[in-house]
N, C-alpha and C positions, 0 to 999 in steps of 0.2 A: 327667470322669474323665481321668486322665493316661494316657500310653502304658503305664506300669507297670500301671495299672488294666486296660488292654486285655489285657495279658499274663495277668494273674490271671483276668480274666473268661473269656478264651479257654480257659484251662487247666481251668476248673471248670464252665462253664455252656453252652458251645456245643452246638447240636444241629441236626438236620435230619430229613427224613422218608425217607431213603434207606437205612436200615440202618446197622450199626456202621461199616462201611468208609467209606461216604459221609460219615457224621457225623465220623469221624476226619479225613478229607481236608479237609473244610470247616474244622474246628478248626485243623488244621495250617496251612492256607492263611492263616487269620487271624493265627496266631502268627508265621508267616514275614513277612507283610506288616508286622506290628508291629515285628519285628526290623529290617527294612529301614528303616522309618521312624525308629527309634532311631538307626541309622547316619547317616541324612540329617541328623537333628537335631545329632548330634555334629559332623558336617562343617560345619554352618551356624553354629557358635558365633560370636557377635559380629555376625551379619547379622540384624538385627531384622526386616527385611521377609521374608526367607526363613523365619525361625523362625515368624513369624505365619502364613505360608502352610502351613507344616508342622503348625502347631497346628490349622488348619482341616482338613487332611488327617487328622490324628489323630481329630478329632471325627467325621468321616465314617466312618473305620474302626471307631470305637467303635460307632456306630449300626449298621453292617453286621454286626458281630460279635454285637451284642445281638439284632438281627433274626434272624440265622441260627440263633441258639440260645438256647433256654431249656429247661433240664431235662437237660442232659448229665450232670451229677453225679448226678441222680436215676436216670438210665438206666444209667450205667456206673461210678459212683463217681468218685473223684478220683485224681490221681497218687499221693498218699500212702496212699490206702485204696481201691483198685479193688474193684468188686464181683466176686464169684466165680461168674460164669456165662459161658457160651460167647460171648454177644454182647459182654460186657465185655472178655473176652480178645481177641476180634477187634478191638475198638475200640482198645485200648491197643497191640496189636501194630502195627496200621495207623498209629496216631498216631506211634509211634516211627519206623517206616520213613519216613513222610512228612516228619517233622522232620529226618531225616538228609539228605533231598533239598533242604532249605531252603537257598537261596543268598543 
């Protein structure tokens, strides 16, 4: 899966067992890490060795994100169609706040 796949996966499928706020923080962390990796890849244009290392890093991030979450969409819906319950509202509010902190 490419880094774009990591973004999509993170936005739809991440989960954990700590409630909606903890789930959102983990999902946001994964997305922020993916965004940083994209920046590194853009900076490494033309450096095949560095790009190869970053590809490895991308694969590790993908595994981490997959491991951290299965079932987020089932629990909270997705960005385009969130579920209408209190946990889902908390999840998406926390997700938005955490993504704003992403550096």
